[in-house]
Short mmCIF file of the C-alpha atoms (twelve columns), coordinates in Angstrom:
data_MODEL
# 
_entry.id   MODEL 
# 
loop_
_atom_site.group_PDB 
_atom_site.id 
_atom_site.type_symbol 
_atom_site.label_atom_id 
_atom_site.label_alt_id 
_atom_site.label_comp_id 
_atom_site.label_asym_id 
_atom_site.label_seq_id 
_atom_site.Cartn_x 
_atom_site.Cartn_y 
_atom_site.Cartn_z 
_atom_site.pdbx_PDB_model_num 
ATOM 1   C CA . MET A 1   -22.247 -22.969 -17.558 1 
ATOM 2   C CA . GLY A 2   -19.627 -20.628 -18.899 1 
ATOM 3   C CA . ARG A 3   -15.836 -21.462 -19.010 1 
ATOM 4   C CA . PRO A 4   -14.408 -19.679 -16.086 1 
ATOM 5   C CA . GLU A 5   -12.389 -16.389 -16.830 1 
ATOM 6   C CA . GLU A 6   -8.576  -16.491 -17.122 1 
ATOM 7   C CA . SER A 7   -6.493  -14.840 -14.656 1 
ATOM 8   C CA . VAL A 8   -5.513  -11.484 -15.196 1 
ATOM 9   C CA . LEU A 9   -2.459  -12.163 -12.996 1 
ATOM 10  C CA . PRO A 10  0.637   -11.600 -14.789 1 
ATOM 11  C CA . PRO A 11  3.808   -14.132 -14.591 1 
ATOM 12  C CA . PRO A 12  6.252   -12.480 -11.842 1 
ATOM 13  C CA . GLU A 13  9.128   -11.622 -14.870 1 
ATOM 14  C CA . ALA A 14  6.086   -9.438  -15.862 1 
ATOM 15  C CA . LYS A 15  4.402   -8.111  -13.777 1 
ATOM 16  C CA . ALA A 16  6.181   -4.809  -12.929 1 
ATOM 17  C CA . GLY A 17  5.183   -3.626  -16.599 1 
ATOM 18  C CA . TYR A 18  1.717   -4.939  -16.043 1 
ATOM 19  C CA . VAL A 19  1.590   -3.364  -13.141 1 
ATOM 20  C CA . ARG A 20  3.052   0.261   -14.049 1 
ATOM 21  C CA . GLY A 21  1.042   -0.120  -17.161 1 
ATOM 22  C CA . LEU A 22  -2.657  -0.524  -14.894 1 
ATOM 23  C CA . PHE A 23  -1.615  1.844   -12.565 1 
ATOM 24  C CA . GLN A 24  -0.913  4.692   -15.462 1 
ATOM 25  C CA . ALA A 25  -4.362  3.874   -16.708 1 
ATOM 26  C CA . ILE A 26  -6.349  4.209   -13.962 1 
ATOM 27  C CA . ALA A 27  -5.040  7.187   -12.445 1 
ATOM 28  C CA . PRO A 28  -7.781  9.811   -13.118 1 
ATOM 29  C CA . TRP A 29  -10.572 7.352   -11.331 1 
ATOM 30  C CA . TYR A 30  -8.107  5.704   -8.539  1 
ATOM 31  C CA . ASP A 31  -9.212  8.476   -5.463  1 
ATOM 32  C CA . ALA A 32  -12.843 8.106   -6.580  1 
ATOM 33  C CA . LEU A 33  -13.072 4.749   -6.747  1 
ATOM 34  C CA . ASN A 34  -10.963 4.220   -3.475  1 
ATOM 35  C CA . HIS A 35  -13.383 5.905   -1.630  1 
ATOM 36  C CA . LEU A 36  -16.454 4.179   -3.135  1 
ATOM 37  C CA . LEU A 37  -15.635 0.383   -3.108  1 
ATOM 38  C CA . SER A 38  -13.959 0.584   0.265   1 
ATOM 39  C CA . LEU A 39  -17.308 2.429   1.391   1 
ATOM 40  C CA . ASN A 40  -15.026 5.185   2.379   1 
ATOM 41  C CA . ARG A 41  -13.615 3.309   5.230   1 
ATOM 42  C CA . ASP A 42  -10.058 3.551   3.449   1 
ATOM 43  C CA . ARG A 43  -9.313  7.395   5.026   1 
ATOM 44  C CA . ALA A 44  -10.060 5.384   9.058   1 
ATOM 45  C CA . TRP A 45  -7.386  2.698   7.623   1 
ATOM 46  C CA . ARG A 46  -4.786  5.262   6.619   1 
ATOM 47  C CA . ARG A 47  -5.275  7.044   10.006  1 
ATOM 48  C CA . ARG A 48  -4.918  3.839   12.013  1 
ATOM 49  C CA . ALA A 49  -1.565  2.962   10.039  1 
ATOM 50  C CA . VAL A 50  -0.557  6.735   10.777  1 
ATOM 51  C CA . ASP A 51  -1.024  5.837   14.277  1 
ATOM 52  C CA . ARG A 52  1.134   2.954   14.296  1 
ATOM 53  C CA . LEU A 53  4.346   4.861   13.001  1 
ATOM 54  C CA . ASP A 54  5.234   6.078   15.910  1 
ATOM 55  C CA . TRP A 55  6.133   9.333   14.409  1 
ATOM 56  C CA . SER A 56  5.668   11.244  17.736  1 
ATOM 57  C CA . ALA A 57  8.829   10.075  18.627  1 
ATOM 58  C CA . HIS A 58  10.679  12.502  15.985  1 
ATOM 59  C CA . PRO A 59  8.191   14.555  14.880  1 
ATOM 60  C CA . ASP A 60  10.643  16.567  12.829  1 
ATOM 61  C CA . GLY A 61  12.114  13.745  11.414  1 
ATOM 62  C CA . LEU A 62  12.137  12.604  7.700   1 
ATOM 63  C CA . TYR A 63  9.663   10.012  6.862   1 
ATOM 64  C CA . LEU A 64  9.067   7.799   3.366   1 
ATOM 65  C CA . ASP A 65  5.921   7.042   2.065   1 
ATOM 66  C CA . ALA A 66  6.992   4.239   -1.023  1 
ATOM 67  C CA . CYS A 67  4.121   3.334   -3.539  1 
ATOM 68  C CA . THR A 68  2.555   6.281   -2.515  1 
ATOM 69  C CA . GLY A 69  -0.452  6.641   -5.603  1 
ATOM 70  C CA . THR A 70  -1.989  9.821   -5.006  1 
ATOM 71  C CA . PHE A 71  -0.147  10.889  -1.572  1 
ATOM 72  C CA . ASP A 72  -3.050  9.999   0.522   1 
ATOM 73  C CA . LEU A 73  -1.090  7.990   3.421   1 
ATOM 74  C CA . ALA A 74  1.486   10.775  3.288   1 
ATOM 75  C CA . LEU A 75  -1.204  13.463  3.338   1 
ATOM 76  C CA . GLU A 76  -2.338  12.076  6.296   1 
ATOM 77  C CA . LEU A 77  1.066   11.894  8.381   1 
ATOM 78  C CA . ALA A 78  2.192   15.620  6.981   1 
ATOM 79  C CA . ARG A 79  -0.790  17.009  8.162   1 
ATOM 80  C CA . ARG A 80  -1.247  15.401  11.659  1 
ATOM 81  C CA . PRO A 81  -0.994  18.146  14.561  1 
ATOM 82  C CA . GLY A 82  2.683   18.285  15.721  1 
ATOM 83  C CA . PHE A 83  4.077   16.728  13.022  1 
ATOM 84  C CA . HIS A 84  7.112   19.352  11.738  1 
ATOM 85  C CA . GLY A 85  9.055   16.862  9.927   1 
ATOM 86  C CA . ARG A 86  8.903   16.322  5.899   1 
ATOM 87  C CA . VAL A 87  8.076   13.403  3.877   1 
ATOM 88  C CA . VAL A 88  9.537   11.453  0.760   1 
ATOM 89  C CA . ALA A 89  6.542   9.908   -1.411  1 
ATOM 90  C CA . THR A 90  7.590   7.581   -4.283  1 
ATOM 91  C CA . ASP A 91  5.724   5.706   -7.101  1 
ATOM 92  C CA . PHE A 92  6.827   3.968   -10.111 1 
ATOM 93  C CA . ALA A 93  3.779   5.376   -12.061 1 
ATOM 94  C CA . PRO A 94  4.271   8.552   -12.892 1 
ATOM 95  C CA . ALA A 95  0.972   9.155   -13.407 1 
ATOM 96  C CA . MET A 96  -0.056  8.659   -9.879  1 
ATOM 97  C CA . LEU A 97  1.830   11.212  -8.790  1 
ATOM 98  C CA . ARG A 98  0.824   13.590  -11.407 1 
ATOM 99  C CA . GLN A 99  -3.092  13.024  -10.880 1 
ATOM 100 C CA . GLY A 100 -2.058  13.276  -6.897  1 
ATOM 101 C CA . GLN A 101 0.265   16.324  -7.127  1 
ATOM 102 C CA . PRO A 102 -2.788  19.191  -6.389  1 
ATOM 103 C CA . LYS A 103 -3.361  17.633  -3.632  1 
ATOM 104 C CA . ILE A 104 -0.005  18.031  -1.611  1 
ATOM 105 C CA . ALA A 105 0.562   22.045  -2.752  1 
ATOM 106 C CA . ALA A 106 0.904   23.130  0.289   1 
ATOM 107 C CA . ALA A 107 1.964   19.969  2.378   1 
ATOM 108 C CA . ALA A 108 6.156   19.496  3.858   1 
ATOM 109 C CA . ILE A 109 5.589   16.223  0.720   1 
ATOM 110 C CA . ARG A 110 8.349   15.803  -2.395  1 
ATOM 111 C CA . PRO A 111 6.922   13.167  -4.719  1 
ATOM 112 C CA . LEU A 112 9.516   11.237  -6.293  1 
ATOM 113 C CA . ALA A 113 9.115   8.490   -9.180  1 
ATOM 114 C CA . ALA A 114 11.245  5.129   -8.072  1 
ATOM 115 C CA . ASP A 115 10.709  1.845   -8.096  1 
ATOM 116 C CA . THR A 116 10.517  0.387   -4.457  1 
ATOM 117 C CA . LEU A 117 13.107  -2.716  -5.633  1 
ATOM 118 C CA . ARG A 118 15.677  -0.130  -6.100  1 
ATOM 119 C CA . LEU A 119 15.110  3.027   -3.893  1 
ATOM 120 C CA . PRO A 120 17.573  5.922   -4.667  1 
ATOM 121 C CA . PHE A 121 18.307  6.535   -0.935  1 
ATOM 122 C CA . ALA A 122 21.170  5.625   1.043   1 
ATOM 123 C CA . ASP A 123 21.081  2.845   3.947   1 
ATOM 124 C CA . ALA A 124 19.448  4.530   6.928   1 
ATOM 125 C CA . THR A 125 17.978  7.673   5.720   1 
ATOM 126 C CA . PHE A 126 14.420  7.662   6.984   1 
ATOM 127 C CA . HIS A 127 13.055  7.810   10.187  1 
ATOM 128 C CA . GLY A 128 9.976   5.799   9.627   1 
ATOM 129 C CA . ALA A 129 8.105   4.515   6.242   1 
ATOM 130 C CA . THR A 130 4.761   3.425   4.962   1 
ATOM 131 C CA . VAL A 131 3.050   1.345   2.539   1 
ATOM 132 C CA . GLY A 132 -0.375  1.594   1.937   1 
ATOM 133 C CA . PHE A 133 -1.674  -1.109  -0.596  1 
ATOM 134 C CA . GLY A 134 1.623   -1.561  -2.227  1 
ATOM 135 C CA . VAL A 135 3.898   -4.397  -1.304  1 
ATOM 136 C CA . ARG A 136 0.894   -6.655  -2.721  1 
ATOM 137 C CA . ASN A 137 2.521   -5.111  -6.372  1 
ATOM 138 C CA . LEU A 138 5.784   -5.588  -6.073  1 
ATOM 139 C CA . ALA A 139 7.155   -8.021  -8.492  1 
ATOM 140 C CA . ASP A 140 9.640   -9.334  -5.581  1 
ATOM 141 C CA . LEU A 141 7.974   -9.103  -2.077  1 
ATOM 142 C CA . ASP A 142 11.100  -9.913  0.144   1 
ATOM 143 C CA . ALA A 143 12.695  -8.048  -2.015  1 
ATOM 144 C CA . GLY A 144 10.628  -4.811  -1.677  1 
ATOM 145 C CA . LEU A 145 10.435  -5.534  2.592   1 
ATOM 146 C CA . ARG A 146 14.544  -5.738  2.573   1 
ATOM 147 C CA . GLU A 147 14.702  -2.509  0.343   1 
ATOM 148 C CA . LEU A 148 12.590  -0.610  3.022   1 
ATOM 149 C CA . VAL A 149 14.294  -2.091  6.106   1 
ATOM 150 C CA . ARG A 150 17.336  -0.881  4.491   1 
ATOM 151 C CA . VAL A 151 16.649  2.819   4.171   1 
ATOM 152 C CA . LEU A 152 15.262  2.794   7.966   1 
ATOM 153 C CA . ARG A 153 17.523  4.439   10.601  1 
ATOM 154 C CA . PRO A 154 18.058  2.161   13.484  1 
ATOM 155 C CA . GLY A 155 14.843  2.354   15.789  1 
ATOM 156 C CA . GLY A 156 12.918  3.290   12.683  1 
ATOM 157 C CA . ARG A 157 9.440   2.018   11.827  1 
ATOM 158 C CA . LEU A 158 8.070   0.358   8.964   1 
ATOM 159 C CA . VAL A 159 3.972   0.265   8.807   1 
ATOM 160 C CA . VAL A 160 2.570   -1.627  6.191   1 
ATOM 161 C CA . LEU A 161 -1.215  -1.621  4.938   1 
ATOM 162 C CA . ASP A 162 -2.499  -3.723  2.673   1 
ATOM 163 C CA . PHE A 163 -5.957  -5.843  2.269   1 
ATOM 164 C CA . ALA A 164 -6.668  -9.218  4.026   1 
ATOM 165 C CA . LEU A 165 -9.401  -11.856 4.060   1 
ATOM 166 C CA . PRO A 166 -11.737 -11.752 6.583   1 
ATOM 167 C CA . PRO A 167 -10.949 -15.218 8.603   1 
ATOM 168 C CA . ARG A 168 -14.234 -17.694 8.423   1 
ATOM 169 C CA . GLY A 169 -17.635 -17.638 7.788   1 
ATOM 170 C CA . LEU A 170 -20.323 -15.938 6.784   1 
ATOM 171 C CA . LEU A 171 -18.541 -12.671 6.258   1 
ATOM 172 C CA . ARG A 172 -15.963 -14.318 4.389   1 
ATOM 173 C CA . ALA A 173 -17.917 -15.573 1.706   1 
ATOM 174 C CA . GLY A 174 -20.186 -12.608 1.677   1 
ATOM 175 C CA . TYR A 175 -16.637 -10.146 1.224   1 
ATOM 176 C CA . LEU A 176 -15.616 -12.674 -1.498  1 
ATOM 177 C CA . LEU A 177 -18.222 -12.504 -3.538  1 
ATOM 178 C CA . TYR A 178 -18.533 -8.279  -3.579  1 
ATOM 179 C CA . PHE A 179 -14.518 -8.754  -4.264  1 
ATOM 180 C CA . ARG A 180 -14.565 -11.256 -7.491  1 
ATOM 181 C CA . ARG A 181 -18.486 -10.265 -8.832  1 
ATOM 182 C CA . VAL A 182 -19.033 -6.162  -7.640  1 
ATOM 183 C CA . LEU A 183 -15.867 -4.366  -7.373  1 
ATOM 184 C CA . PRO A 184 -14.813 -5.613  -10.747 1 
ATOM 185 C CA . THR A 185 -17.620 -4.327  -12.291 1 
ATOM 186 C CA . ILE A 186 -18.303 -1.060  -10.406 1 
ATOM 187 C CA . GLY A 187 -14.443 -0.550  -11.441 1 
ATOM 188 C CA . ARG A 188 -14.779 -1.515  -14.586 1 
ATOM 189 C CA . LEU A 189 -17.851 0.875   -14.658 1 
ATOM 190 C CA . VAL A 190 -16.681 3.558   -13.476 1 
ATOM 191 C CA . SER A 191 -12.534 3.093   -14.955 1 
ATOM 192 C CA . GLY A 192 -13.372 1.911   -18.171 1 
ATOM 193 C CA . HIS A 193 -10.807 -0.305  -17.930 1 
ATOM 194 C CA . ALA A 194 -11.284 -4.223  -18.437 1 
ATOM 195 C CA . SER A 195 -8.941  -5.765  -16.381 1 
ATOM 196 C CA . ALA A 196 -7.421  -3.302  -13.270 1 
ATOM 197 C CA . TYR A 197 -10.573 -4.223  -10.756 1 
ATOM 198 C CA . ARG A 198 -10.114 -7.810  -11.328 1 
ATOM 199 C CA . TYR A 199 -6.451  -7.477  -10.873 1 
ATOM 200 C CA . LEU A 200 -7.075  -6.026  -7.271  1 
ATOM 201 C CA . PRO A 201 -9.147  -9.172  -5.535  1 
ATOM 202 C CA . GLU A 202 -6.878  -11.223 -7.887  1 
ATOM 203 C CA . SER A 203 -3.569  -10.181 -6.092  1 
ATOM 204 C CA . VAL A 204 -5.370  -10.237 -2.513  1 
ATOM 205 C CA . LEU A 205 -6.498  -14.058 -2.456  1 
ATOM 206 C CA . ARG A 206 -2.706  -14.711 -3.952  1 
ATOM 207 C CA . PHE A 207 -0.917  -12.313 -1.190  1 
ATOM 208 C CA . PRO A 208 0.228   -13.496 1.834   1 
ATOM 209 C CA . GLU A 209 -2.235  -14.079 5.029   1 
ATOM 210 C CA . PRO A 210 -1.396  -11.819 8.081   1 
ATOM 211 C CA . PRO A 211 0.690   -14.137 10.146  1 
ATOM 212 C CA . GLU A 212 3.013   -15.105 6.684   1 
ATOM 213 C CA . LEU A 213 3.352   -11.600 5.869   1 
ATOM 214 C CA . ALA A 214 4.763   -10.994 9.836   1 
ATOM 215 C CA . ARG A 215 7.096   -13.443 8.838   1 
ATOM 216 C CA . ARG A 216 8.325   -12.451 6.277   1 
ATOM 217 C CA . LEU A 217 9.078   -8.767  7.342   1 
ATOM 218 C CA . GLU A 218 10.953  -10.136 10.443  1 
ATOM 219 C CA . ALA A 219 12.784  -12.057 7.473   1 
ATOM 220 C CA . ALA A 220 13.561  -9.372  5.915   1 
ATOM 221 C CA . GLY A 221 15.046  -7.813  9.169   1 
ATOM 222 C CA . LEU A 222 12.588  -6.357  11.371  1 
ATOM 223 C CA . ARG A 223 11.797  -6.950  15.252  1 
ATOM 224 C CA . GLY A 224 8.978   -6.393  17.593  1 
ATOM 225 C CA . VAL A 225 6.531   -7.395  14.763  1 
ATOM 226 C CA . GLY A 226 2.950   -7.325  15.137  1 
ATOM 227 C CA . TRP A 227 -0.025  -7.029  13.262  1 
ATOM 228 C CA . GLU A 228 -3.665  -6.682  13.406  1 
ATOM 229 C CA . LEU A 229 -6.691  -6.565  11.222  1 
ATOM 230 C CA . ARG A 230 -9.346  -4.125  10.612  1 
ATOM 231 C CA . THR A 231 -13.006 -3.801  9.387   1 
ATOM 232 C CA . ALA A 232 -14.066 -7.610  10.179  1 
ATOM 233 C CA . GLY A 233 -10.517 -9.012  9.062   1 
ATOM 234 C CA . VAL A 234 -10.721 -6.854  5.268   1 
ATOM 235 C CA . VAL A 235 -7.368  -4.862  5.436   1 
ATOM 236 C CA . ALA A 236 -4.173  -6.112  8.123   1 
ATOM 237 C CA . ILE A 237 -1.932  -3.244  9.095   1 
ATOM 238 C CA . HIS A 238 1.866   -4.611  9.926   1 
ATOM 239 C CA . TRP A 239 4.332   -2.857  11.536  1 
ATOM 240 C CA . GLY A 240 8.092   -3.352  12.986  1 
ATOM 241 C CA . ARG A 241 11.239  -1.676  13.818  1 
ATOM 242 C CA . ARG A 242 14.962  -2.278  12.290  1 
ATOM 243 C CA . PRO A 243 17.230  -3.091  14.990  1 
ATOM 244 C CA . GLY A 244 19.802  -0.891  16.492  1 
# 
């Protein structure tokens, strides 16, 4: 038997630099691989996340999409019929913003290079906020959640979409096989990046299970926290409101 591969997960103090460099490197292939590796289910997951945002309470409001990547979640909100507000879309990997820029030419989306751990906005700025597949990559998850709550207006809702693990049984075992073996191989062949698509499954395996993430959202200051699993549990959508 060969030796098991060493983990690609960096220590906490090096995580921010590692993640920024990773997404800078894979930006040209990011969209195509998202759709391919999720079997195109990522579009439905984003639609459901925006459904949970309750944006229709403030259709002319100001919204944040943090860790926006190439703007897919921000676009899902900005293109909703009846939405007349604005979306500020932030990411700390400028290459991702540049890659997605052509997609937002006609959308009410303002891109901004910014770190979710240090958002450059005053308290209570946004009517709502979303994060798609981003909080898992934060160097300090709890600090990032508190920062997202800080910039919400009282009553504003935060929606977090991220990967999870199917709860049990053969589905979980099959998913783990795909996640650990098939996905990294395809990702490496398409992107040419040796470790990026090993980082993804390893980071998911270390990420809090949905009930624990819900508890941490409450600890960050949200109330009315809820969550749901989608596609047999491979993703979870969490939500909650800033009280007031």
